[in-house]
N, C-alpha and C positions, 0 to 999 in steps of 0.2 A: 837614856842614852848618855854614856860618858864621852869625854873628849876623844878617847881612843877609838870608839866605835864608829863605823861608817854610818852616815845618815841613811835612814830609811825613807824612801820616797813618800810624799804626801800627795794623794790623788786630788787634783784641783777641779778639773772639768773635762767634758768631752771636747775633742778637737773641733767638732762641728760648731761649738759655741763661740769659737774665735774666728769671726769673719775677717779676712784680710783688710786691714785699714779700718776696722770697725771698733765696736765697744770692747773694752778690756774686761777681764774677769778680776774683780777686786776681792781680796781676802785678808783676814787678820793674822798678824804674826806678833812675836815678841822679839824686840831687838835689845840685847843686853838686859833682858828681864822686864822691859817696859813695853806696853802695848803700842803697836804701829800697824799701818796698813801697807799692803803690797798689791801689785797688779801684774797680770800676764796678758799680753796681747800678741796678735799676729800682724807682722808688717813685712811686706815683700816676700811672703811665704814662710818666713821664719817666726818661731815663737820665742819671745823674750820676756823677761820678768825683772821688775825693779821694786825697791821700796817706794812707796808713794810719798816722796819727800823731795822737794826742790833743793838743789845744791846751794842756792843763793841764801834762802831763809828756810829753815825746816818747817815747811807748811805743805799740806796735801795739795796736789796739783790739778786734779780733775775738775773741770768746770761743771760737769754733771756726773753722777755716779758712773764710773767706767769710761768716761769720755776724756781722752788724753791727747788725741792728735789735733793738729791745727786744721784749718779749713781745707787746705790742700791735701791733708792726710800724709804729709811728708815728714813732719817732726812731732815729737812729744813736746807739749807746750804747758808751761805752768800758767794756770788761769789767773793767778794772783800777781805774779811778777813779770810775766811775759818771757821768761827764760825759755829757750828752746834747746832740745836735745836730740841727737841723732839716735833713732830707735834701736839700731843694731849694736851700738857701743855704749850708749848712755852719756856720751861726751857732749858737753855744752857747745853749741854752735852759734848762739846769739843771745843777747840780753844780759842781764846782770849776774849770770852765774860764772862769769870769768872762765877759768880753766877747769872748773868743777865738772863732776860727772855724777850721774845717778848711781845708787848702790845696786849692783846687779845681783840677782838671785839665779841659782842654777836650776834650770828646768829642762825636761825632756818631753818628747812626744812619741808615744808608741802605742800601737794597736788602738788608735782612735781616742786616746786619753792623753791629757797633759798632766805631768807630775812635777812637783817641786822637791828638790833635795835641800833640806835645812842645813845650816852651818852652825858651828858653836855659838856664833854671835846672833844669828837670826833663826829662830826656832818656831815651831807651831805653838799656838796659844794653848796653855794648859788651864782648862776651866775648873777642874777638880783636883786639888792637891790630895795625894794619898794620906789617909789617916794612919799614923803609926799603930801597928798591932791589929789593924782591921784586915779581915780576910779578903 
């Protein structure tokens, strides 16, 4: 895919896997060619997705795999720094993240499936580079 081509959606999971206020679906991405993690979760009926990286210090935030919400299931919480984020906007609402916000990913939910639309900066992980001249 070149920079001019529209992104092809990447199927992530079944809608039923995302319980409202529950565990997120975590997946691997490349951000500017470097490995990173991302997550998609359902909150207040909406499906949202972000890079799994605190705006305060670039560290993964889940306290257990796929667990991002605070005890009240109101905010996304960084388990390391205590920064809290509004789930629908990714905006910092408390803690050391200041005016920061999480890096949002474009996701849709259709026909019982959740899909992610990569961007030029955040793309699917490519495990096998094509070999020049190979069929």
